[in-house]
N, C-alpha and C positions, 0 to 999 in steps of 0.2 A: 506494498499498498506505500502509495506516497503522498508526504503531507507538504506543506507551504510553508517558506518563512519568508523571508526575504522583503520583510517591507509591506506585505499586503497586510489587510484586517484579516481577522481570521476566514477565512474564509470557508566536489578534494568535488615510458615511454618511451601507449607511443611504441607504430610497434612492429617486430617480427613476431611469425610465430608464435602466439601464446608464451611470454615470457613468465618463467614462475614467480610468483611476489615474494620477493624473501628479498636482504637488501644484496645490493650490490654495486661494486665501485667498478667501471671499467677504466680504470689507468687511471684520473685526472679529470680535470676540467678546464673546457675554456673560460673564460673570464667572466664568464656567465653569458570619353568621346561619345556620341550618339547610339543609340541600340544598334548593335551588329543584327546580322544575319538570322538569329532566332535559332543559332545552334545548340541543342539540346542534351542533356546528360548519357549521351551514347547512342540514342536512339536514329540519330542523323548524321550519315557518314561525314568524316574528318574532311577537312581541308588539305589539299598535297602537302607533307612534309617534307621537307629536304633530306637526304638521308645524311644520319651523322656520321663524321668521321671515325672509322672504327677501322681495326686489322680485321683483315680474313682471319672468318674460323667455320666452325660447325656452321654456324647461324648466322646465314647474308642479314643483311639490314632490311629494317621494314620495308613491305610494299609501298609502292606509292597509291593512294586511296583517289577514287574517281571526287571530284567536288559535288559539295549536297546541291540539288535541286530546292531543297526547302526550305525556305527561311522565317518558317514560324517556329517558335518554341511547343516543346510537347510538353504536357502536363506533368506534375512530378511524379515520380515513380510512388507506386502506393500499389499495398493489397488490398485496399480499402478505396469505399465513395470517399470524393472530397466534402461532401455533404457537412455543412456547419452542424446541423442539427442531432450528428450521433459522434460519440466519444472518439477520441484517441485511442487506436487498437490499443498501446501499452497499458497497465495499471495504475490506476491511479486514485488519490483516496477523495471524499468527499472532503472539500474548504470551501469559504467562501469567495464571494467574487474578488477578482482584482483588484477593485477599484470602487469607491461608492457607487453606489446604484445613479445615484444625482449626476455624477462626473461620466458615469456610462452612456446615459441616455442622448447627455448634452452632445458630448463627442464622438457617438455614433450617428447623431443626425448633422453635426458639421463634417465628418468623415464621406459622406454621400457624397464623392465629385467624381466627376468623369473619371471611369477606369481606364487603362490601357486595354489599345485595340486587342482585341483575345486572339489566339491564336486560329490560322487559318485549318490548318491540318492538325490531328489529335489524333497520337497515337492513345492506342489502348496501355494501361496501364500493366505492368508486368504481373502475373500471377502471385510470382513465389521470389524469393531473393535470387533464385537461380538466374531467372529472366533480366536481371537486372542489365543493363549494361551502363557503364562507366563513361565517361565522357573520354573521348580519342583529342589527343594531340595537336591542332589545330597546324603547328608548323614546330619550327627550332628555333628559339632566341636568336636576335641580332645586336639588340643594344650592348654596350660595353666595351670592353676594352678585353682583346684575346689571349688568353693565356692557357700552359698546360698545368694539371694538376696530378697526381698521384692517387689513387682510390686504393683500399684494402680488398679490392675487389681481386680474383685471381681467375684467368678464363680457363672453362670444362669444355673439353671435344670428346663426344662420343661417337663412337664407332657403329658401326651399324651390327646390330643384334638381333636376334628374335628372344624377345624378354617376354618372360613368363610369371605370373602373379598366380602363388597359392593361398587359401584360405588353411590356419593350421587351429587345430582343436585340441588343446593340452586336459585331459581328465584324468585327476580330480585337477580342478582349476586352484590355480595359485598367485595370489594380486601380485606377487614379486618377479619385475622384468628379469631380474638377474637370474633367480630359479629357471623362471622359464628358457633363458638365452642357455642357460646349464645345458636344460634337456636337450634343446635341438642341438647343441654342440656336442652332446653324447652319440644321439643321433646318425648326425653325418660321421662323425669318425667310425662308429659300428659299420652302419648301412651304405656310406657314400659310395664306397664300390660296388657293391651288388647290389642295391636298388635304387642307389639314385644317379645312376648314369657318370658317377665321377665326379658329379656337379659339386662345386661348392655356391650353396644359396646364401643369399642375405637374408637376416631374419630381423623382424624389428623390434623384438620383446613381447608382442602381443598376439595380431591374428593375421600376421602375412609375412607369407615367405617370397622370395624374387627368385627367379634361378634365369642366368643367361642360356639359355637353352633350355627345350622340354624336357622335363622328365618321365620316365619311361613308364609312366601309370598316369590316368589322372583321377585316382584317390586311392587309398590305400593308409592299412594303420599301422602303427609300430606299436612295440610294446618298450620303452627305456627303462633302466635301471638306474637310479642316480645314488651314486654314492656321495656321501657327506658326512664333517664330521659332525656330532651330536654336540650339541655345546650346552647341553641342560643338563647334564649328570654325568658322573662318573669322571676318568681320566680323561686327560685331552688326546688321549691316542686312541679313545673308543670311535668307532664308526656306526652308521648306520645306513640300511638302503632304503630307497624311496620307489615306488612302483609309478610310471605314468604311461598313460594310455594315450598314443598323438596319431591322428587323422592329417593328414596332408590330402587336401583335394583341391583340382584346378578350379581359379579363379572368373582368370582375365587374361587378356594378352595385350599390355600395353603397348602403346604405337607411337613410334620415336617419329615417324611421321607427321602425325600429330603436332607432338613436340616441334620441330622445325616448320610447320606451317605456321603456329603460335607466335615462334619466335620470330620470324619474318614479316606478320601482322597479319598475315593471312586469313587467320584462325581467332574467333573470338572468344572461342573459350578456352582456360588455360587447362593444358594438362593434365589437371593434380594428381592425379595416379601416377603418371610416366616420372614427373620431377620428386614424387613422395621414395620411389625406387629408387632412383640413380642418390636421392639424399641420405637414404638407410646405408648403401651398399658404402658410403663416405664414411659413414659415422661406426663402420661395422667395428674398425681395429679400436680407435677411439676410446668408443662404447665397455670395450672389452679391458682398455689400461688403465682410462682413469675412470674418477667420479662422476656420474653424469649430472648435471642438474639443468632442467631444461634442455635448452640446445649449448649448453658451454661445458666446457670437460676442465675438470682441475685436478691437479694431484701436486703431490710436495715434489715430484720429478721434474713437475715444469717451470718450477723459480723456487728461490726461497719465502718459506713462510715466515709469519712473527704474529708477534701477539699485538690483540687491539685492544685488551684489557676486559677484567670479569669475564675470564675464564673464556676468553673467544678467541682466537685466533685467525688470520686468513691466509689463504692457498692461492696460489697463480693459477692460472688454466689460459683458457682462451673457448671464443665463441665461434660458431661455425654453421654457416646456413646458405642452401642453394638457392638461386635466385634468378628469374630468368629475367635479362637484361637485352637492350638493343644489340649488345655484341655477342650475343647469346647466351649460355649458360654457364652462371659467374658464382663463383666458392666466396662468398663472403666472409672474410676471418680477422677477429680483432681480438687484441689480449682482455685478460678480466681478472680479476680477483672479487672474494667473496666469503663471510666469515662462515668460521668452523669452530666447533666444542672441541678444547684443548684435551687431547685425550691422558687425560687427569685421573687421581683417583676423584669422587664426588665431594668427599671432604676439602681438598683445597682448592675444589671448584667453587664451593661454598664460600670460603674463606675469599675468593676473589671477588666474586659477583656480589657480596654483601661487601665487602670492603671491612673485614673483622679483624679486631687485635687481640682478641680475648677469646681463643677457642674452646674455653672450657667453661662460658658462661653459656646458657642454654639461646634455642632462636628465638627473637619474638616471632610474635604472630605476624605479624606485618613480615616480615623475616620469611617467615614458614613458607608463606601465600606467594612472595615473592620467585623463592626456587622451588618451588611447586609448578609455578606457573612456567618458566624457564627450563624446568628440566622433566615437565610431560613429554612424553614418545621418542624421551630420547635412549638409548639404549647403552646398556651398561654389562661389563663384562665382569660376574660375581665370581670371586676367587677365595680360596684358604686352603690350606693343607694341600689334599689330592684333589678338591670337590671344585668344580668349574662348572659354571653355568651364564648362559647368556640371556636376559630380561628387558623388557622394556618396561620402563616407568611410568606406573599410570597415577601417581601419587605421592605424597607423603602420610605420612601418620599423626593424627591429631596429639598425639602422645610422645614424651619422650621414651626413648627404648627402655629406659630402668623401669617406667613404669605400664610399658604397650605388651599387654599381655594377650596370649594366643593358646588353643587348647593342640595339644600333640597327635598324632595318628589314632592316639588310643582312646580317642573323643571324650576322656576324663580328666586328665590333667594338664593346667592351665601353668604355664612358666611365664616370666618376660623373657623377653628376646635378649638380654643382658644376661639372664639366668641361663639359657635354651644355651649359648655359643660356650659359656664358661664350662657346662657341665657335659657336654656332648664332642667338645670340639678342643679342649681347654684353652679359648681363644677371650682373653679380659680385654674388653672393648674398653674404649678411650671415652668417646663422644657420648656416652650415655646420656647427657642433658640433650643429647641434638634427637630429630625425628630419625625413624627410618625409612628405606625409600621402600614405596609399596609397587608391587608387580603385580601379575594376575587379575585377578577379577572383585570385584566386592565384595561376594561372596565366598569367594573363597582367596582372600590375599595372603600376599606371600611379602614377608617381611626382609629387607636387605639393608646390612649395616652399611652404610656412608663408606667407611673406613676402610671396608674391603671389597668396594664397588669402584670399580675400573669405567670411564668412559670411553666407550667405542670408538677410535679414530674414523674419520671422514664422516660423521654426522651434519651437515649444514646448520647452522645458526638463521631459524626464521623469521626470529623473531626483528623488530625496527633497530637497529644500532643505535644506541645514544651518543648525544654531541660528540664525545669524547672517542668512540671509537671510530666513529665518519672522522674526524681528524686525521686520528692514527692512520686511518686505511686509504686517505687522500696522499697522506703524507707520504706512504710507504708506496704508492702505485704512481704519483702523479708524475708523468713522464711529457718530456718536451715532445715536439712532433717527428725530429729528428731519431728521438731515442725509441717512441714507440714505431715509428717506422720499421727501426730495425728490430725491434722484439716483435714484430708480425713477420717478417723474415724470416727471423730463425727459429721460429713456430710452424713455419710452413717448412721449411725444411728438417726440421724434425719428424714433423708429420709424414714427410715422404711420400704422400699421396699416389703418385704415379706408380712408384717401388712395392706397393704393398699387393697381393698375392690378388684378395676379391676383386680390387677395384679393375687390374688389368683382365682378370675373367672378365668384368662387365664391357671391357673396352674405352674406359673411360681414361682420359689424364687431363690431368690438372697443371696450367701452367705456372713456375714457380716464381715469376714476376708480377709485381703489382700491375696497375692497369695503369696507362697512360689517358687522362680524360680531358677533352677539350674542353674549356670553361670561357667564362667571361667575368669579367669585374666589372658591376654595374655603377655609376657612378652616384654619389651621396645626392641626396636632395639639396636645395638652399633652404634655410630656416629662416623664418620671420619672428624678431620680437618686438618689444614695446620701440614708439617713436620710432618707425620704419627701418629701423636696426635690423640687418640679416646676418647671417651667419653659415659658413661654408663647411661643413666637418671634415675635418682629415682623419683618414685610418680609424674611422668610427665613433672619433671624440672631437670634443670642443669645451670650450669655455664660456660663462655670461658675464666675463670682465667687461664694465663700464656697459653692463645691458641693463634691461629691463625685460619682466614679463609680458607677455602679447596683451595680457588683460591679468591684470593684477586684480586680486579680489580683496573684499571690505573686511575689515575686524573693527566691529565697534565694541563690542562685550566679549570680555575672555576674563578668562579666571586662569590661578594656578595653586596646584595641590602637588605637594611633596611629601613623598612617603620615604623617602632614602634618608641618608643620615647627613647630609649637606645640610649647613646652618641656612637661614633665612637670608644673610646677606649675601651667601654665594647662588642661592637659588634667584635672589634679585639681580645679581649682577647678569645672571644669565638669561633672564628673562629681557632686561635692556638689550643685551646684544641681539637676541633671538628678534626681537622687534625693532630693532635698528637695521638689521640684514632684511627682514620682510620688507620695510617700507623702502629701502635703499633699490630693491630690486622689483619696486614697482607697486607692490600692493598700497592699500592705503589700512593703514594698522593702529589702532589708537593706544598712544605710549602707555597710557595706565590702565592695571586690571580692573572690571566692576567690582568684583572685591579685594581684601587684602591677604596676600599670600598665606595659603595654608599649609599648616603640617600635619600630617597624621601619621599614627602607626599602622603597620602594613599588615596588622592583623585586624584590621577596624576599614578594610578599603571601600566595603559597601556602603557603612554609616558615613564616611567623609564624603563620599559623593553624591549619595542624598542630601545630607544636610547641606552641600552646596547648590543644589538643585533647588531646594527648599529657598534658603536666600537670596538665590535669583529670581522667585516667584514670590516673594514679599515684596522685591521693590519693583516687580513687574516687568521685569526684562529677561528676555531669553538670552542664556550663552549660545552665541557661537562657534567660541572654540573652548576648548577646557585643556591648558598645558600641563601633560601630569608626569615628574619626575620620579622614577620605579623606584622599587625599593630594591637593593643589591641582590638577594635574594632573588630567585628563580620562582615562575610559578603564579604571578598576579596579572601579567600582560593578559590571559584570556579572561579573569571574571571582570577586569575593567572594562575591556571591549563589550563584554555580555550585556553588562548594565548600562553604560554608557549608551548605546547603539541599540538597543532593545528593552530597555524600560524608562529611563531618562530623556532618550532622543537628543544625544549631545556628543557633538561632533570632539574627537579627543586627536590628541597627539602625545604620543608615550616618546621619555626620551631617558636614557641611560646615565644613572649620575654621573658614572667614572667621564661619559660626553658632555656631560653640563659642566661639569668641575672644571674641564680643561677648553671647552665653547670653543676650538678651533674654528674658522673662518671657512673651510672647507666645507664641516659639518653644518655648522649653521645657514650656508648655502643650500646643502640637499635637505635640511630640515624646512627652509622656506618652501622648496619647490613642492616638498608634499602638504605643507600648511596652505597652500596657494589654490590645489585641487580640490582640498577637501571644504574650502567656503566657496567652491563656482568657479573658480578661475582658470586659466588659462596659459601656461608657461610658453609655450612656443607652438608654432604652426605650421606647416609644410607651405613655402610662397608660392609655389604652384596652388594652393587650395583657393587661397586669399584671392589670385589671378583666374579661378575657375579654370584651371588649364591639367586638371587630371582628368582624364582619359576615363567612361565607366564611372566616376562619381561625381563632377562638379556639374555638368550637361545638364543632370536631374539630380532630383531630391532622391537620395541613396542612402540607407544606413545600415551599418557594418557591425555584426553579429562577431563575439565569442563565448565560447563555449566548451566546458567541462568538470566531469564529473572525478571529484577526488574518491579516495575507497580509505576504510580503515586498515590499518597496518595490519599485518600478519597474527594472527590469536584472537583480535577483537571481534568474536561471532555475534558481538549486540549491538555494535554500531551501526549506524548506517552508511549508506554511501550519499553522498551530498553534490548536488547539479548546481553551478553557478550559470547563468547566460546573463553577458554582458550587454550593450548598444548602444550606438554612439547618438548623441541628442543633440548634438548641433554640425548642422549640414550650411556651407560645403567643408567645416573645418574638421570635423572625425577626430576631435581632439577629448572630449569629453562623453566620459560611458558609463551610462547610470547601468546596476547590479544588483540583480535578484536570485535568490538562493531556496532552494530545496533541498530537506530530506528525501530519500528515497531507499527501496528495497537495497537489504546488503550485497553488495557488490555487483550490483545492475548497473550496465554501462550506458544503456540507452537512457534518456533523459526521460524521465515518465511525464513533468509535468509542463514538457512548451507548451501542447490544448487539451483543454480538457472541457465535459459539457456536466454541470451538475441540473438539478433537476427543485426548484426552492416550490413549498407550496404555496408561497404567497404570488413566487413572481415567475414562475413557470420555469423555461430552458432558461439558465446562464451561461452563457461562454465564460471562460476563463483561460489562464497558463500564461506561462510568463514571456512568450511571444508577443500576444495579443496585447498585454499590458503595457510590453515595451513600445509596440506600433502606436498604442494610444498617448503614450508619455512622448511619443516622437515627435505626433504631431500636436500636441498640446505646448512643446520647445518650439519646434521650426513655423508652424501655421501648415504643413503640408505634409500629404501623405509620402511614403517612400515609394516610388516608383521603381527600386530596384533595391535587392537585397543581396549582399556578401555574407556569407556565413561561416567564419573561421572555426572547425567543429575540433578541438584538441584533445589528446587522450584513446585515442581508438586505433587498436590493432587491426590488422591487412584482414584478419578472418570475418570482423565486423562490419566491413564496411557496407556490404551488404545491405545487413539488418539496421545499420543506423541509417542509412539511406533512406530504405523505404518506408521507416515510420518517422524521419525526424523531417525529414522533406513536407510528407503528407501532415505533421503537423504541424508547420509552416505554414502551409497552401489552407488547413485550415483556421487557423488561427485569422489570417484576411480573410477569408470567406465571413466569417464570423462578425468581420466588422461590415461588410458590404460583400453581396453575391455576386457582384462580378468585379470585386477587387482582386488581380492576381499580378503584383509586383515580378518583374522577372529576378530569378533565384539562380545565384554560384551558390555552390556548396565545399568548401574544401576543407580537408581532414588536415591536421598540422599533429607532426609526428616527430618527436625529439628524443623518444628512447628506440633509436636503433643501435645500429651498430659499423656505418659508413663512417669513413674517417676521409677525411681529404688533407694530401701535403704537398707542399711545396715542389715542384718538378727539383728543383735546386736548393737546397738548404742554405746554400751558403750565400744566395741573390738578394741582398737587401733590397732589392726595388721590385722584388717579388711576396714579401713577406712583411707581417706586421713586425711592432717590436717584440711579441715573444715568441716570433718563428713560426706563428703557423699562416695559413694563407689568407691573402689581402680581407677585409670585410665589403662585402658586397660580392663575392664571389659566388656565381652562380652554376648548375652545371644541368643539363638535361638532354645530355646526349648518353653514348654508350654505357653509363651503368643504370640509367633510367628503364621506366616501365619499357615495352617492345612498340607499344602501340597507346598506351593512354595518357592523359597528360599533368606529368608531375615533375619535379624539377628540385634540386636540392639547394638551400639558398645557405650562405654564410655569411649574416648581414650583421656580426659582430665583430671585435677585436678581441685575442684573447689576452685573456691575464697571465694565466698559468696552466702548465699541460697542455691538452690538445683541444683545439676547439672542435667542436659538433657542428655540423650543418644540421639544418631544421630540413624537413622532407613534406613538403606538399603535395597531396594529390588532389586532385581535381576530379570531385565525384558527379559532380552534376553542375551544368552551367546554361541556362539561358540568355545570360547576356553576351554571349560569344565572344571572350574575350579574347584576345591576342595575347600569345605568349610572350612578348614584352609587355605589354599592357599589366598584366597581372602579376611578374616578373617585378617589373619595376613597382607597380604600387604597393606589395609585400616588402620589397627594400625599404622603400621609401619611408612607411607605417613605422617601420621599428626605430625610426631617428624620432618618432613622436612621444616615445613613454617618459611617462610624468616626473618618475622617481630618480633621473641623472641625467646628465650633460650627456649619456654615448649611447649609440646604437645599441638593440638589444638581440638576443640571440634567436627569441621568437616575436611572431608578430602582438604587436600589443593587445589587441581584443581579447585574442586566448590568452596571453600572460595575466589581462585583468580577472579573466573567469577563473582562472589557477589561484589565482590571490583569494576572491571573493569565494572563493569554495572551501580554501584553507580557514578563513576568516570565519566562516559558518562553524566549523568544525568546533571552536573556540568557545561557542556557545552553548555547546552541547557534551564539551571533552568533561567537566568534573562530574557532570551525572554520570554519564555512562562510564567512568572508569570507577567510582564509587558504587553501580549497582553490579558491575561485575567483579568487584577485588576478591570474593568469598571464595572464589573457584573458576569453573568452564563455565563462560555465559554461555547463555541460549540465545539464536535470533530472537527477536519476536516486532511484534508490529509498531512500524516506527511512530514516534509520537512527533508531532510538528515543530518544525523548529520555530525558536522564538521572534516575533514578528520583529523587523527593524523597520523604526518610527519613520514617519514619512519625510522629515526634513532632512532625515541621516540620506537615507536609501537615495535620495534627490542627487548627492554631491558624490564625490570619487574617496568614500569615506573607508576603502580599503586599501588606500595608496600608502 
């Protein structure tokens, strides 16, 4: 069920195939026209693309398409009718209208303006996601300075082979891929020559077996005896045998020709089965040698491991994915690192995890719960004398071991754990005040002393890394571009794909050199500031020296509250400096606060904030800004924002005490930028926007959306996912973004509250949803309906493209139709992906003319050739300058385009928008609407964070119906409060 927050009256990449949601750091960080021909989201053939420059290989370049004869947009893809009277297909909870009934009726009547001309040719909407065709690339971009970069993509050639796919059934079924692989390995060793035609098949660990040639049967059953070490009792040398029945049955014959046609752009349907087969083959050897985590492999043999702290260590490894690209098949390889449990005694883990100094003291209840959550599901090797056992931890006992009683096998005698080990094994346990590990079931628990239990090596840590661990991981794995490139090359040489027997049998060859890719560096946009000043950024950054904000906000009524140990005079001096900076930069900021400076105890935050609000009400003034000096201790930011934004309706600016104490000019300038947009101002604007020279934006009213969904950290099963949608409220400037947030079903990526229909007993059918509310707010702000919608959608993996497109574009359509039946603005829907593994490196690391100061490729570098999709409209854009490590370009994939964007127009628009981010004077790595949606979703999680934590602190949380988010006050949601 979906519940709305985000400011209505009651009514949280990015990615290649399915990443495992667990902490991972990929080796460092980078710094951080009129209407066209109505090309649709893939239903109309694309314009003829020029073939990209690429080396000859197994897959020729995409074929030239014939120009489209249709100039009208097709309707948005939909699995259902676009009728405004029917609810959107995603589940949504009943809540009240987006805005008051009066405002809704008033605006609906005003919004009934002439709609854009309807499409002259309409295609039937697809019946399912399989029928969806994404937008084809209209052409290759030409704008910018040409250059060459290296990409961590390695060309894969496949010889002609007859490939066969077989279904595998193993009985009894086991959930472990490792056991399944051991079974098939044993089968091949025993029956390979006699029954399999000496074929060496590739196996995915589940249900699929692949062979480079036909097996001498269509279906056959085998009996396999698997000999394993028995880790449950007795000596370590004791072994046991397990019997399995294996059925191998012919399933299909993957078609390499279909794959070649797809890579040439002549076949629209991706041959996923064939690509899956080749991917399984290439993963065969690494799977047997390394620890597998999603599409990554880790081992202590792949690099030096190191401590992250709190009983966690990092292992190095690599990511691997086979991808169809314009140049043919490409193996994307990237170095990676991930947290693992240290293989240490559980007692040592507890000391590290809880930072204990005295082992003799019993664990507190809070400490016990923390350890229980950290170790649940972890395997330990229990060993003493000649007894060995491997168990999975289910929990911790409630009582310490000296009080923990259980019944012996005679069903009569009750003894404590301490007494049992002393009497039976002669072991005097030391940590008798600590609880025991509990394995087995709740009805038949098995108690294991921590001091006799060793954590089994190679278990990944799935919880969220804390700040210290993240810092340690970044410090250990951050690599400059030349270092990262060398690491990737070393990993590829070590893996020696082409020399591996299974790979050779399937006729696969993997080149050992990175791909040289033709790229372009887009020019930076000209920025406008106050008093007609302009600035031309260089290398992704600029400064505001002697410049004023283009639209300075006005602050007449403000106050200060200090929760830190700074004294009154220090706070006064900081406020004077901050107010001075705001005025210097063009704001109209009253020199004196409305109330005297307040100081309060950090334990009484809510009381202090409410007292300030009451004092302002008594004198009949409403605060426009509250400056808050945070306490030195962490944990207060979330409650402050929740109280201010959802209960009191106060826009706030929080400051760290150490920054307030030093009050450096750069810090004051950065804070002034944030304050200005929070009170309704603009910091800078694209000069082309003021001159109405931005193609596809300034020629007619255009609204730009950004959307993201954040999910709770792994292990938090009770917390909802949070969706955020932001939308530009100024046109043609497109710099002010209003945000709405919504809680929705746990770990659901589709935004459920984009459009909804409710049935009110008094008012009848009531339309609502975030898109509709934003459209109404845009009209209220500009006096016009948007004729064009540009939608940047963050956080969607490739496997979810069809689902997101089918539902969310349909929801946009329904929101528009609910305002006016013939209101059909043209939609462009772009997925923004940051969580991918493509990296771009300078061709010559020593050439300073081709790099930024960090050694990364220059900001504005765009790639839409060799390594991009064979036919669809996508590109990689590195819009920012690196700070440390290797920059990660953002991948933009156009799923649907009724506005008929040219490649250059969309690439330049996206790059230029990255220079309008409100919080700094640098271009950012992701387009600001998507960035703002990300910030808004994380802000909303603060509203429920404390409540969710307290409700699940006692043990395993259960998924429950979502409660609505606290409602953001109207005066807060109308400004960029999340900045």
